[in-house]
C-alpha positions as CSV (number, residue, x, y, z in Angstrom):
1,M,24.8,-11.7,17.1
2,G,23.8,-9.4,14.2
3,Q,20.4,-7.7,13.8
4,T,17.6,-7.6,11.3
5,I,16.3,-4.3,10.1
6,I,13.4,-4.2,12.4
7,E,15.7,-5.0,15.4
8,K,18.0,-2.1,14.3
9,I,15.1,0.4,14.0
10,V,13.6,-0.5,17.3
11,S,17.0,-0.6,19.2
12,R,17.8,2.9,18.0
13,N,14.4,4.1,19.1
14,V,14.6,2.8,22.6
15,N,18.3,3.4,23.0
16,K,19.2,-0.2,23.8
17,S,19.8,-3.4,21.8
18,V,16.7,-5.5,21.4
19,T,16.0,-8.8,19.8
20,A,12.8,-10.5,18.3
21,G,10.2,-11.3,20.9
22,E,11.0,-8.5,23.4
23,I,8.2,-6.2,24.4
24,V,9.3,-2.6,24.5
25,T,7.6,0.9,24.5
26,V,8.6,2.9,21.5
27,N,8.5,6.6,20.9
28,V,6.4,7.2,17.9
29,D,7.7,9.5,15.1
30,R,4.4,10.0,13.2
31,V,0.8,8.8,13.1
32,M,-1.8,8.8,10.4
33,I,-5.5,8.9,10.9
34,H,-7.9,8.5,7.9
35,D,-11.4,9.7,7.5
36,I,-13.2,6.4,8.2
37,F,-11.7,6.2,11.7
38,I,-11.5,9.8,12.8
39,P,-14.9,9.8,14.7
40,F,-13.9,6.8,16.7
41,V,-10.4,8.1,17.5
42,A,-11.8,11.5,18.6
43,S,-14.4,9.9,20.8
44,K,-11.9,7.4,22.5
45,F,-9.3,10.1,22.9
46,E,-11.6,12.3,25.0
47,E,-13.0,9.2,26.8
48,M,-9.5,8.5,28.0
49,G,-9.4,11.9,29.5
50,F,-6.7,13.6,27.3
51,T,-7.0,17.3,26.8
52,K,-4.2,17.9,24.3
53,L,-2.2,16.0,21.6
54,W,1.2,14.9,22.5
55,D,2.6,16.6,19.5
56,A,0.2,18.1,16.9
57,D,2.9,18.3,14.3
58,K,3.4,14.6,14.3
59,V,-0.3,13.8,13.5
60,V,-1.6,13.6,10.0
61,L,-5.3,13.5,9.2
62,I,-6.3,12.4,5.6
63,Y,-9.6,12.4,4.0
64,D,-9.4,9.8,1.2
65,H,-11.9,6.9,1.6
66,L,-15.0,8.9,1.8
67,V,-14.4,11.7,-0.7
68,P,-16.6,12.8,-2.4
69,A,-19.3,11.5,0.0
70,S,-21.2,8.6,-1.4
71,Q,-23.5,8.1,1.6
72,V,-25.3,10.6,3.9
73,D,-23.4,9.4,7.0
74,D,-20.1,10.1,5.3
75,T,-20.4,13.8,6.0
76,R,-20.5,13.1,9.8
77,H,-16.9,11.9,9.5
78,F,-15.8,15.2,7.9
79,K,-17.6,17.2,10.6
80,V,-16.1,15.3,13.4
81,G,-12.6,15.5,11.8
82,N,-12.9,19.2,11.2
83,E,-13.9,19.9,14.8
84,F,-11.0,17.7,16.2
85,V,-8.6,19.6,13.9
86,E,-9.7,23.0,15.2
87,K,-10.0,21.9,18.9
88,Y,-6.5,20.4,19.1
89,G,-4.5,22.6,16.7
90,M,-3.7,20.0,14.0
91,K,-1.9,21.3,11.0
92,N,-1.2,18.4,8.7
93,I,-4.5,17.9,7.1
94,H,-5.2,16.6,3.5
95,R,-8.7,16.9,2.0
96,A,-9.0,15.0,-1.3
97,D,-5.3,15.2,-2.0
98,G,-5.1,11.5,-2.5
99,I,-4.7,8.2,-0.8
100,C,-3.3,8.3,2.8
101,H,-0.5,5.8,2.1
102,Q,0.6,7.6,-1.0
103,L,0.7,11.0,0.7
104,M,2.6,9.8,3.9
105,T,5.7,9.3,1.9
106,E,5.1,11.7,-1.0
107,A,4.6,14.6,1.3
108,G,7.6,13.8,3.3
109,Y,5.9,12.8,6.6
110,V,7.9,9.5,6.8
111,K,11.7,9.0,6.7
112,P,14.0,6.0,6.9
113,G,14.2,4.6,10.4
114,N,11.0,6.1,11.6
115,I,8.4,4.3,13.6
116,V,4.9,5.2,12.3
117,F,1.4,3.9,13.0
118,G,-1.8,4.5,11.1
119,T,-5.5,3.6,11.3
120,D,-5.4,1.4,8.2
121,S,-4.0,-2.1,7.8
122,H,-2.0,-1.0,4.7
123,T,0.1,1.3,6.8
124,T,2.9,-1.3,6.1
125,T,3.4,0.7,2.9
126,Y,6.1,3.0,4.4
127,G,8.5,0.2,4.8
128,C,9.4,1.0,1.2
129,V,11.7,3.8,2.5
130,G,12.9,1.8,5.4
131,A,10.4,2.7,8.2
132,F,8.7,0.4,10.6
133,S,5.1,1.2,9.9
134,S,2.0,-0.7,10.9
135,G,-1.7,-0.5,11.2
136,I,-3.6,-0.2,14.6
137,G,-7.0,0.3,15.9
138,Y,-8.7,3.4,17.0
139,T,-8.1,2.8,20.8
140,E,-4.4,2.3,20.3
141,M,-4.4,5.5,18.1
142,A,-6.1,7.5,20.8
143,S,-3.6,6.4,23.3
144,I,-0.7,7.4,21.1
145,L,-2.2,10.8,20.4
146,G,-2.2,11.4,24.3
147,T,1.2,9.8,25.1
148,G,3.4,9.7,22.0
149,T,4.3,6.1,22.9
150,M,3.2,2.6,22.0
151,W,4.1,-0.9,23.2
152,I,5.1,-3.5,20.6
153,K,6.6,-7.0,20.6
154,V,9.6,-6.9,18.3
155,P,8.7,-9.1,15.4
156,E,10.6,-12.0,14.2
157,T,11.8,-11.7,10.5
158,I,11.3,-13.6,7.3
159,K,13.9,-12.7,4.8
160,V,12.9,-12.6,1.1
161,E,15.9,-12.6,-1.3
162,I,15.3,-12.1,-5.0
163,N,18.1,-12.0,-7.6
164,G,18.2,-11.6,-11.4
165,K,16.2,-9.8,-14.0
166,L,12.4,-10.0,-14.2
167,P,10.7,-10.8,-17.4
168,A,9.4,-7.8,-19.3
169,N,5.7,-8.6,-18.5
170,V,6.3,-9.1,-14.8
171,T,6.1,-6.3,-12.1
172,S,6.5,-6.1,-8.4
173,K,2.8,-6.8,-8.1
174,D,3.3,-10.2,-9.5
175,I,6.2,-10.8,-7.0
176,I,4.1,-9.9,-3.9
177,L,1.1,-11.9,-5.2
178,R,3.4,-15.0,-5.7
179,L,4.9,-14.5,-2.2
180,I,1.4,-14.3,-0.6
181,G,0.4,-17.4,-2.4
182,D,3.5,-19.2,-1.2
183,L,3.2,-18.0,2.4
184,G,-0.6,-18.1,2.7
185,A,-2.8,-15.4,4.1
186,D,-1.5,-16.1,7.6
187,G,2.0,-17.3,6.8
188,A,3.8,-14.1,8.1
189,T,1.4,-13.2,10.9
190,Y,3.1,-10.7,13.2
191,K,6.4,-11.1,11.3
192,A,8.5,-8.6,9.6
193,L,9.2,-9.3,5.9
194,E,12.7,-8.1,4.9
195,F,13.5,-7.8,1.2
196,A,16.9,-8.1,-0.3
197,G,18.8,-9.1,-3.4
198,D,19.8,-7.4,-6.7
199,T,16.3,-7.5,-8.1
200,V,15.1,-5.5,-5.1
201,S,18.0,-3.0,-5.4
202,D,17.1,-2.4,-9.0
203,M,13.5,-1.6,-8.1
204,T,12.0,1.8,-8.0
205,V,10.7,3.1,-4.7
206,A,7.2,2.9,-6.3
207,S,7.7,-0.8,-7.0
208,R,8.8,-1.3,-3.4
209,M,5.7,0.4,-2.2
210,T,3.5,-2.1,-4.0
211,I,5.3,-5.0,-2.2
212,A,5.3,-3.3,1.3
213,N,1.6,-2.3,0.8
214,M,0.5,-5.9,0.3
215,A,2.7,-7.5,3.1
216,I,-0.3,-7.3,5.4
217,E,-2.1,-9.7,3.1
218,A,0.1,-12.5,4.4
219,G,-0.3,-11.2,8.0
220,A,2.9,-9.3,8.2
221,K,3.4,-6.7,10.9
222,C,5.7,-4.7,8.6
223,A,7.8,-5.0,5.4
224,L,11.1,-3.5,5.2
225,F,13.6,-2.4,2.4
226,T,17.1,-1.0,3.0
227,P,17.3,2.7,2.2
228,D,19.5,3.5,-0.7
229,E,20.1,6.4,-3.1
230,K,16.7,5.8,-4.7
231,T,15.2,6.2,-1.2
232,A,17.2,9.4,-0.6
233,E,16.1,10.9,-3.9
234,Y,12.4,10.0,-3.3
235,C,12.5,11.4,0.2
236,E,14.6,14.5,-0.8
237,I,17.2,13.8,1.8
238,E,20.8,12.7,2.2
239,L,21.0,9.4,3.9
240,T,22.7,9.5,7.3
241,E,25.2,6.8,8.3
242,S,22.5,5.4,10.6
243,E,19.8,5.3,7.8
244,A,22.1,3.7,5.3
245,S,23.1,1.1,7.8
246,L,19.5,-0.3,8.0
247,V,20.4,-3.6,6.3
248,G,20.1,-7.0,7.8
249,D,23.3,-8.3,9.1
250,K,24.8,-11.5,7.7
251,D,24.7,-13.1,11.2
252,A,21.3,-11.8,12.0
253,R,18.7,-14.4,13.1
254,Y,15.9,-15.0,10.6
255,I,13.1,-17.6,11.3
256,R,13.0,-18.3,7.5
257,T,14.8,-17.3,4.3
258,I,12.9,-17.4,1.0
259,K,14.9,-17.2,-2.2
260,Y,13.6,-16.5,-5.8
261,N,15.2,-16.3,-9.1
262,A,13.6,-13.3,-10.9
263,K,13.4,-15.1,-14.2
264,D,11.1,-17.8,-12.8
265,F,8.3,-15.1,-12.1
266,V,5.3,-15.0,-14.4
267,P,2.2,-12.7,-14.5
268,V,-0.2,-13.9,-11.8
269,M,-3.6,-13.2,-10.4
270,A,-5.3,-13.5,-7.0
271,C,-8.6,-15.4,-7.8
272,P,-11.9,-14.8,-6.1
273,S,-12.2,-14.4,-3.2
274,Q,-9.0,-14.9,-1.4
275,V,-5.8,-12.8,-1.8
276,D,-3.6,-16.0,-1.4
277,K,-5.5,-17.9,-4.1
278,I,-2.8,-17.3,-6.7
279,K,-2.7,-18.6,-10.3
280,P,-0.7,-17.9,-13.3
281,V,-2.6,-15.5,-15.7
282,E,-1.9,-18.0,-18.5
283,E,-4.2,-20.6,-16.6
284,L,-7.1,-18.1,-16.5
285,T,-7.1,-16.7,-20.1
286,G,-10.3,-16.4,-21.8
287,I,-12.5,-15.7,-18.8
288,E,-14.7,-12.8,-19.8
289,I,-14.8,-9.6,-17.6
290,D,-17.0,-6.6,-17.2
291,Q,-14.7,-4.0,-15.7
292,V,-11.0,-3.1,-15.0
293,F,-9.8,-0.9,-12.2
294,I,-6.3,0.6,-12.2
295,G,-5.5,2.6,-9.1
296,S,-5.4,2.3,-5.2
297,C,-2.5,2.7,-2.7
298,T,-1.1,-0.6,-4.2
299,N,-0.9,0.4,-7.9
300,G,-2.0,4.0,-8.5
301,R,1.4,5.6,-8.9
302,L,2.8,7.3,-12.0
303,E,4.8,4.2,-13.1
304,D,1.6,2.1,-12.8
305,L,-0.2,4.5,-15.1
306,H,2.8,4.5,-17.5
307,K,2.7,0.7,-17.6
308,A,-1.0,0.7,-18.4
309,A,-0.5,3.4,-21.1
310,E,2.2,1.4,-22.8
311,I,-0.4,-1.4,-23.3
312,L,-3.2,0.9,-24.3
313,K,-1.5,3.4,-26.5
314,D,-3.3,3.9,-29.8
315,K,-5.7,1.1,-29.0
316,Q,-9.3,0.9,-27.6
317,V,-10.7,-0.7,-24.5
318,A,-13.0,-3.7,-25.5
319,P,-16.7,-3.0,-26.1
320,F,-18.9,-3.1,-23.1
321,V,-15.9,-3.2,-20.7
322,K,-15.5,-0.3,-18.3
323,L,-11.9,0.7,-17.6
324,I,-11.6,3.0,-14.4
325,V,-8.3,4.7,-13.7
326,T,-7.9,6.4,-10.3
327,P,-4.5,8.1,-9.6
328,A,-3.2,7.7,-6.0
329,S,-2.7,11.4,-5.5
330,R,-3.3,14.9,-6.9
331,K,0.4,15.2,-7.7
332,I,0.5,11.9,-9.7
333,Y,-2.7,13.0,-11.5
334,N,-1.0,16.3,-12.6
335,E,2.3,14.5,-13.6
336,A,0.2,12.0,-15.7
337,V,-1.5,15.0,-17.4
338,D,1.7,16.8,-18.0
339,D,3.6,13.9,-19.6
340,G,0.6,12.8,-21.8
341,T,-0.2,9.6,-20.0
342,M,-3.8,10.7,-19.1
343,E,-4.4,11.6,-22.8
344,I,-3.4,8.1,-23.8
345,L,-5.6,6.5,-21.2
346,A,-8.6,8.8,-22.1
347,K,-8.3,8.1,-25.8
348,A,-8.3,4.4,-25.1
349,G,-11.6,4.8,-23.4
350,A,-10.7,5.0,-19.7
351,I,-12.9,6.6,-17.2
352,I,-10.5,8.7,-15.2
353,T,-11.7,9.7,-11.6
354,H,-10.4,12.0,-8.9
355,P,-7.4,10.9,-6.8
356,G,-8.6,8.7,-3.8
357,C,-9.5,5.2,-2.7
358,G,-12.6,5.0,-5.0
359,L,-13.5,1.5,-6.0
360,C,-10.9,-0.2,-3.8
361,C,-13.0,0.3,-0.7
362,G,-16.3,-0.1,-2.6
363,R,-17.5,3.4,-1.6
364,A,-17.8,5.0,-5.0
365,G,-16.4,5.0,-8.5
366,G,-17.8,1.9,-10.2
367,I,-19.3,-0.8,-7.9
368,L,-20.6,-3.9,-9.5
369,T,-23.4,-6.3,-9.2
370,D,-24.3,-10.0,-9.2
371,G,-22.4,-12.1,-11.7
372,E,-20.0,-9.4,-12.9
373,R,-16.2,-9.8,-12.9
374,V,-13.5,-7.1,-12.4
375,V,-9.8,-7.3,-12.8
376,A,-8.3,-4.8,-10.3
377,T,-4.9,-3.6,-9.2
378,N,-5.7,-3.0,-5.6
379,N,-4.8,-5.2,-2.6
380,R,-8.0,-7.1,-1.6
381,N,-10.7,-9.2,-3.3
382,F,-12.9,-10.2,-0.5
383,L,-16.5,-10.9,-1.0
384,G,-18.7,-7.8,-1.2
385,R,-15.7,-5.4,-1.4
386,M,-16.7,-3.9,-4.8
387,G,-20.4,-4.4,-4.8
388,T,-22.5,-7.4,-4.0
389,S,-21.1,-10.6,-2.5
390,K,-21.6,-12.3,-6.0
391,V,-19.1,-10.0,-7.7
392,E,-15.9,-11.8,-8.8
393,I,-12.7,-9.8,-8.1
394,Y,-9.3,-10.9,-9.7
395,L,-6.2,-8.9,-8.5
396,A,-3.4,-8.3,-11.0
397,S,-0.7,-5.9,-12.0
398,P,-1.4,-2.7,-14.1
399,K,0.1,-4.4,-17.1
400,T,-2.0,-7.4,-16.8
401,A,-5.1,-5.3,-16.0
402,A,-4.5,-3.1,-19.1
403,A,-4.2,-6.2,-21.3
404,C,-7.5,-7.5,-20.0
405,A,-9.2,-4.2,-20.7
406,L,-8.1,-4.4,-24.4
407,T,-9.5,-8.0,-24.9
408,G,-12.5,-8.0,-22.6
409,K,-11.1,-11.3,-21.2
410,I,-8.4,-12.3,-18.8
411,S,-5.2,-12.0,-21.0
412,V,-1.4,-12.4,-20.5
413,P,0.3,-9.0,-21.2
414,E,2.8,-9.1,-24.1
415,M,6.5,-9.4,-23.3
């Protein structure tokens, strides 16, 4: 019997062949802690009686949700984090360099075949380079910090195969939103989503990141893409034979296979206030909006800013509409400045903020009030996430979001 990608990754980690459903203890290659959780991780770590980290070089601490501080208590997280870093000799620290999920692959912390855990649900993002990555709680993280190990149940796999050429106004964000709508918010609970097909092969790593990032919105434990030459270039490595072979075998056991023809995709949105409440943008046109947000760990990469700039070049944001653009990292910010993208966005009327989580987590950067509507490129539209519980959040691709910013209404991006 062949193996799925997740079965291959776990098998190689534990040095024995495993199949879905088995419970095994894995050796962790890297962990990520973000600023919101560091006080709780630190407290639990010492409560468990640990006196040193299992491997300080494999631990990454990233300040991204709470920078700059928007509430008084935010500074407590920085203080506790800084004390933990000094006490236990941590070296991999990022203060306001960008969003954790962008930095983990961008800075080279994650490689194909790795097993990685993070204190944020969207840790599934690193599957874009062929790593098994998943979010965990602070108690589990504290345990890993002391032992370097973690028990898991090997997930069953749903295979998603996409072939053909996408329409010009459709992006990978439309694909993952459509898939979440088809699966439902719990349709992939504790499953691995494995992506294949020539449409997927043609995608950039950035586009794959968008899909892997939002896999958790269908309940998935992880999302996996086969490493290829694009992966190697992005990770600045040469793929080993083991890494290149992380592909689902033809005779692997999948609990379900979902097939799409790329030409059938259209621009879609997740409507308030559920991520799986998906509708074609065409059915929503004309709904007036107050704000547009382009950014987050889902769609704050350079190609996302490029797509928005293509729509906005030499045009102006609609009167009374606020367009907020937040790059996912300092590197992306600088690249967008260097290639003129930021100038295009600024001239169109965008408010450009520092790299970080910003409005996505509702801490800073444009929260809204009762009755206001926002079209956003992030991954969740839950009640109260971007202001009061009476704010309506529509999730869309950067192309669709930019088109909405121009008209002040929900609009379909041009082909």
